C-alpha positions in Angstrom: -40.3 -3.9 -67.0 -38.6 -0.5 -65.5 -41.0 -0.7 -62.9 -39.9 -4.2 -61.9 -36.3 -3.4 -62.1 -37.2 -0.6 -59.4 -39.1 -2.9 -57.4 -35.9 -5.5 -57.5 -33.7 -2.7 -56.6 -35.7 -1.8 -53.7 -35.9 -5.7 -52.1 -32.1 -5.9 -52.7 -31.4 -2.7 -50.8 -33.8 -3.7 -48.1 -31.9 -7.4 -48.0 -28.6 -5.3 -48.0 -30.1 -3.2 -45.2 -31.4 -6.2 -43.0 -28.3 -8.0 -43.2 -26.5 -5.0 -42.0 -29.0 -4.8 -38.7 -28.6 -8.7 -38.3 -24.7 -7.9 -38.0 -25.1 -5.0 -36.1 -27.3 -7.2 -33.5 -24.9 -10.0 -33.5 -22.0 -7.7 -33.3 -23.8 -5.9 -30.4 -24.5 -8.9 -28.8 -20.6 -10.4 -29.1 -19.2 -7.0 -28.0 -21.1 -7.2 -24.9 -20.1 -11.2 -24.1 -16.7 -9.9 -24.7 -16.7 -6.9 -22.3 -18.6 -9.1 -19.5 -15.7 -11.5 -20.2 -13.3 -9.0 -19.9 -14.8 -7.1 -16.8 -14.4 -10.5 -14.8 -11.1 -11.4 -16.0 -10.2 -7.4 -15.0 -12.1 -8.3 -11.6 -9.8 -11.4 -11.0 -6.6 -9.4 -11.7 -7.5 -6.3 -9.5 -8.4 -8.7 -7.1 -5.1 -10.4 -6.7 -2.9 -7.0 -6.8 -2.4 -4.3 -4.1 -0.6 -0.9 -3.7 3.3 -1.1 -2.2 2.0 0.3 0.7 -0.8 -1.8 1.6 1.4 -5.2 0.9 4.4 -3.7 3.2 1.5 -3.1 5.8 -0.1 -6.9 5.4 3.2 -8.0 5.8 3.7 -6.5 8.7 0.4 -7.8 10.1 -1.3 -4.1 10.1 -4.7 -5.7 8.9 -4.8 -8.8 11.2 -7.9 -6.6 13.5 -9.1 -4.8 10.8 -11.9 -5.5 7.6 -12.9 -3.8 4.6 -15.6 -1.6 4.7 -17.2 1.2 2.9 -17.8 3.2 6.1 -15.2 3.5 8.7 -16.0 5.0 11.7 -13.1 6.4 13.7 -12.8 6.4 17.5 -13.5 9.6 20.3 -10.3 10.0 20.9 -8.7 9.8 17.4 -5.2 10.6 19.4 -1.6 8.0 19.3 -0.7 9.3 22.6 -3.9 8.8 24.2 -5.4 5.9 22.3 -3.2 4.1 20.3 -4.5 1.1 19.1 -8.2 2.0 18.5 -6.8 4.8 16.2 -4.4 3.1 14.5 -6.8 0.2 13.5 -9.4 2.9 12.3 -6.0 4.3 9.9 -5.6 0.7 8.3 -9.2 -0.3 8.1 -9.2 3.3 6.1 -6.4 2.2 3.8 -7.1 -1.4 3.8 -10.6 -0.5 2.3 -9.3 2.1 0.1 -6.9 -0.3 -1.2 -9.2 -3.5 -2.0 -12.4 -2.0 -2.7 -12.9 -0.5 -6.0 -15.0 2.3 -7.9 -17.1 3.0 -4.5 -17.6 5.7 -2.2 -15.5 5.3 1.3 -17.0 7.3 3.8 -14.7 8.5 6.9 -16.4 9.0 9.5 -15.8 11.3 12.0 -19.2 12.0 13.8 -17.7 10.5 17.6 -14.9 12.5 17.6 -14.2 14.8 20.5 -10.4 15.1 19.8 -8.4 14.4 17.2 -4.3 14.8 16.9 -3.0 16.1 13.5 -0.2 13.2 13.6 -3.4 10.6 13.3 -4.4 12.9 10.4 -1.2 13.6 9.2 -0.4 9.6 8.8 -4.0 8.7 7.4 -3.7 11.6 4.5 -0.3 10.3 3.8 -1.1 6.1 3.5 -4.1 7.2 1.7 -2.6 9.4 -0.8 0.1 6.1 -1.4 -2.3 4.1 -2.1 -4.4 6.6 -4.5 -1.6 7.4 -6.5 -0.8 3.5 -6.9 -4.5 3.2 -8.5 -4.3 6.2 -10.6 -0.8 4.8 -11.9 -2.5 1.5 -13.3 -6.0 2.7 -14.1 -5.2 2.9 -17.9 -4.6 -0.9 -17.5 -8.1 -1.8 -17.1 -11.2 -1.1 -18.8 -13.0 -0.6 -15.5 -12.7 2.0 -13.2 -10.7 1.1 -10.0 -10.4 4.4 -8.2 -12.5 5.0 -5.1 -14.2 8.4 -4.1 -13.6 9.8 -0.7 -16.2 11.4 1.7 -15.8 12.9 5.4 -18.3 12.6 7.9 -17.9 15.6 9.7 -18.2 15.3 14.0 -20.9 17.1 15.9 -18.2 18.9 17.5 -16.8 22.3 16.4 -13.4 22.2 17.9 -13.1 18.6 16.0 -14.2 20.0 12.7 -11.4 22.4 13.1 -8.5 19.9 12.9 -10.6 18.1 10.2 -10.2 20.9 7.9 -6.6 19.4 7.0 -8.5 17.0 5.2 -11.2 18.8 3.2 -10.7 22.6 3.7 -14.3 23.0 2.5 -15.1 22.0 6.4 -14.1 25.7 7.3 -16.7 27.4 5.6 -20.0 25.3 7.8 -18.2 26.0 11.2 -18.0 28.7 13.7 -15.6 31.0 14.5 -17.2 32.2 18.0 -15.1 30.4 20.3 -11.7 30.2 21.7 -10.3 27.6 18.8 -7.4 28.3 17.1 -8.2 28.1 13.2 -5.9 26.2 10.3 -3.8 29.3 8.9 -1.6 27.0 6.8 -0.4 23.6 5.8 2.8 22.6 3.9 3.1 18.3 2.8 6.3 17.2 1.3 7.4 13.6 0.0 10.5 12.5 -1.2 12.1 9.2 -2.5 16.1 9.2 -2.1 15.9 6.5 -5.5 13.5 8.1 -7.1 14.4 9.0 -10.9 13.3 12.7 -10.3 15.0 12.6 -6.9 17.0 16.1 -6.3 18.7 16.6 -3.1 17.6 20.2 -3.5 14.0 18.8 -2.1 15.0 18.5 0.7 16.6 22.0 1.0 13.3 23.8 -0.3 11.5 21.7 2.3 13.3 22.8 4.8 13.6 26.4 4.1 9.8 26.8 3.0 8.7 25.7 6.6 11.3 27.7 8.4 10.8 30.5 6.3 7.1 30.7 7.4 8.0 29.6 10.9 10.1 33.0 10.9 6.9 34.9 9.2 4.3 34.3 12.1 6.9 35.0 14.6 7.7 38.4 12.9 4.0 38.6 12.4 2.9 37.6 16.3 6.0 38.8 18.5 8.5 40.8 18.6 11.0 37.9 17.7 12.8 36.4 14.6 15.3 34.3 13.9 18.6 35.0 13.0 20.4 33.7 10.0 22.4 31.4 12.0 19.1 30.3 13.8 17.7 29.6 10.4 20.7 27.4 9.6 20.3 25.8 12.6 16.6 24.7 12.3 17.1 24.1 8.6 20.3 21.4 9.6 17.9 19.9 12.5 15.0 19.4 9.7 17.3 17.9 6.7 19.1 15.5 9.5 15.4 14.6 10.4 14.7 13.8 7.0 18.1 11.8 6.1 16.8 9.6 9.0 13.3 8.9 7.5 15.2 8.2 4.0 17.9 5.6 5.6 15.4 3.7 7.5 12.4 3.7 4.9 11.2 0.2 3.7 11.8 0.1 -0.3 12.5 3.4 -2.0 14.0 6.0 1.0 10.8 7.7 1.1 10.1 10.4 3.6 6.9 11.9 4.3 7.0 15.7 6.0 3.9 18.4 6.9 4.1 21.7 8.7 0.5 22.6 9.8 0.0 26.3 11.5 -3.1 27.4 13.7 -4.0 30.8 14.8 -5.9 32.7 17.4 -8.6 34.7 14.9 -9.5 37.4 17.8 -6.5 37.8 20.3 -4.9 41.3 21.0 -1.2 41.1 19.9 0.5 39.8 23.0 -2.3 37.0 23.8 -2.1 35.7 20.1 -0.9 31.9 20.1 0.3 30.5 16.8 0.2 26.3 16.7 3.0 24.8 15.1 2.7 21.0 14.2 5.8 19.4 12.4 5.5 15.5 11.4 7.8 13.2 10.2 7.1 10.1 9.2 8.3 7.1 7.1 7.6 2.9 6.7 10.4 0.7 7.0 12.9 -0.1 10.0 11.8 1.1 13.5 14.5 3.1 15.3 15.2 -0.1 17.3 15.4 -2.4 14.1 17.9 -0.3 12.5 20.3 -0.6 15.8 20.3 -4.0 15.4 20.4 -4.3 11.6 23.7 -2.1 12.1 25.4 -3.7 14.5 28.5 -4.6 12.6 28.5 -0.9 11.4 28.9 0.9 15.1 29.9 -2.3 17.5 31.2 -0.4 20.4 28.2 2.3 20.1 25.7 -1.3 20.4 27.6 -2.5 23.4 27.6 0.8 25.3 24.1 1.0 25.1 23.3 -2.6 25.5 25.0 -2.1 29.0 22.6 1.0 29.7 19.3 -0.9 28.7 20.6 -3.9 31.0 21.1 -1.5 33.7 18.1 0.2 33.3 16.0 -3.2 33.2 17.4 -4.5 36.6 15.6 -1.6 38.1 12.2 -1.7 36.3 10.9 -4.9 34.1 7.8 -3.0 32.9 9.9 -1.7 29.9 11.1 -4.0 26.6 14.5 -3.9 25.6 13.2 -1.6 22.3 11.5 0.6 24.5 14.8 2.0 26.4 16.5 1.5 23.3 14.5 4.0 21.5 14.5 6.2 24.7 18.4 6.1 24.7 18.8 6.8 20.9 17.3 10.3 21.3 20.4 11.4 23.3 23.3 13.2 21.8 26.1 11.5 20.1 23.9 8.3 19.8 23.6 7.0 16.4 23.3 3.5 14.6 25.9 4.2 12.3 29.9 5.5 13.0 30.5 9.1 12.3 33.8 11.0 12.5 31.2 14.0 12.5 30.6 15.0 15.6 27.1 16.2 14.5 25.8 13.1 14.0 23.3 11.3 16.2 21.8 15.2 17.6 18.9 15.1 14.9 15.9 14.7 17.4 17.2 15.7 20.6 18.4 19.1 18.8 14.9 19.0 17.0 13.0 19.2 20.9 15.5 21.1 22.0 15.7 24.2 19.6 11.7 24.3 18.8 11.0 24.0 22.6 13.4 26.8 23.0 11.1 29.2 21.2 7.4 27.2 21.6 7.3 25.9 25.2 4.2 28.2 25.8 1.6 26.5 27.4 -2.0 26.9 28.8 -3.6 23.8 30.0 -7.0 26.0 30.3 -7.1 25.9 26.9 -5.7 22.5 26.0 -2.4 24.2 24.6 0.5 22.1 25.5 3.4 21.5 23.7 4.1 17.9 22.9 6.8 15.9 21.4 5.7 12.3 20.2 8.1 9.6 18.8 6.2 6.5 17.7 8.0 3.6 16.4 7.9 -0.1 16.7 6.0 -1.0 20.1 7.4 2.1 21.8 5.8 5.4 21.9 7.5 8.3 23.7 5.8 11.3 25.2 8.0 14.5 25.8 6.5 17.7 27.1 7.4 20.7 29.9 7.3 18.0 32.6 10.9 16.4 31.7 12.9 18.8 29.4 16.5 18.5 27.8 19.1 19.0 30.3 23.3 19.0 29.7 25.5 15.8 31.2 27.3 16.6 34.3 30.0 14.6 33.1 30.3 16.3 29.4 28.3 18.8 29.0 25.9 16.4 26.1 22.3 17.4 25.5 20.1 14.4 27.7 16.6 13.6 27.9 16.0 11.0 30.2 12.2 11.3 31.0 12.7 10.8 34.9 12.9 13.4 37.4 16.3 12.0 38.6 17.7 13.2 35.4 19.7 10.6 35.1 20.4 7.6 32.3 20.8 5.2 35.1 17.2 5.1 36.1 14.1 4.0 34.5 11.8 6.4 32.5 8.3 7.2 33.6 5.6 5.0 32.3 3.4 7.9 31.3 6.1 8.8 29.0 7.6 5.9 27.6 4.4 3.3 26.5 5.0 0.1 25.6 2.6 -0.9 22.9 0.9 -4.8 22.0 0.6 -3.9 18.5 3.8 -2.5 16.6 3.9 0.5 14.0 6.2 -0.6 10.9 8.0 2.7 10.9 9.1 5.6 12.5 6.4 8.7 13.4 8.1 11.7 14.8 5.9 14.8 16.1 6.1 18.0 17.0 3.7 20.5 18.7 4.8 23.6 20.1 3.4 27.5 20.6 4.6 30.7 19.8 3.5 33.5 22.2 4.8 36.9 22.2 4.3 37.5 26.1 5.7 34.3 26.9 8.6 35.1 24.8 9.4 38.2 26.3 9.1 37.2 29.7 11.8 34.0 28.8 14.1 36.2 27.3 13.8 39.4 29.3 
């Protein structure tokens, strides 16, 4: 009897255990189906979403000539000033792919590149970072992973890879230093948004001070020169006004992006050492031309004055568009889309050009060291170098840049220096490249 009871208890326990097993099996199958349906629903939701940056670019037809790819091959000449269309389309393909593809490895292939402008890397990095931040922000809303991984495929050319260090600093350990190239010394990147809750006016001041402090440090260590207190204040003010302009023209939050890159000779004597300085400002939003048109009522007299000047130039050369000439004239002192009583307004870009070229116009074409200021906005690309420098107006002494041999805003600019583009850049990029060299500065200021 006792034995039977024991057997009954064992049978009961076995039955309960089997029921539990069946329940687990059923629950496991149910959970699997639930997760599968949830993943399908999430994929449909995610497919309909885009980052604000990608949405803005799409609305401006940036993705018209690009498609989603897991491998984006960049052109041989990755340069806005020499190969704009191919370069910007490669950047757009990278942004579109990084935005719409999820949980994959996106390969940025520079294997064919022989020349890279740092301004292209700057735009590429900033736009990718915007998309990454958006995906990171919404990741917790989904059970599936939506964040991609990036892989950089190096060039076959070491000189090119020394620029790619800006995207991936691990590359620097894999390249040779036995050549005449400059090596990356320091990189600063800053991003701000005027309407952000965390926005502090001091961030702009910190950005300006950090860049100028490092510039002054390089002047001190590689030349016999250093910025005076007044010089430091001038440079900081110029950079600050350029950031202000980026805030005013930005598309939805008053964002501004600034990067400063420093490259340096690694085996030169003191007098021959060159420090290469790159300074880039960028914002998505209204172009320079659109800003003037949109604020016509705020400064009607200035708008009429510029229109008269534009019509005069176009009557002599029909190659250019209204936008091209408007953008060029906007660089000149006293020109602003807003009506300011403060005479210092409307001097930002030309002061930036004048001050940095004052200390950094050293040039060595045999090494490919050519100072340049490039302004890309809408369908206009301006290229300013030592050929056409800032000059003072004979009428009122104001700073002028005409980009022609006549040094006059009454004549059309050089077509090699003002380019009429086929594809619009939906924002503004101001890119500056100068070179510091002690021997050059001593000869210049002797």
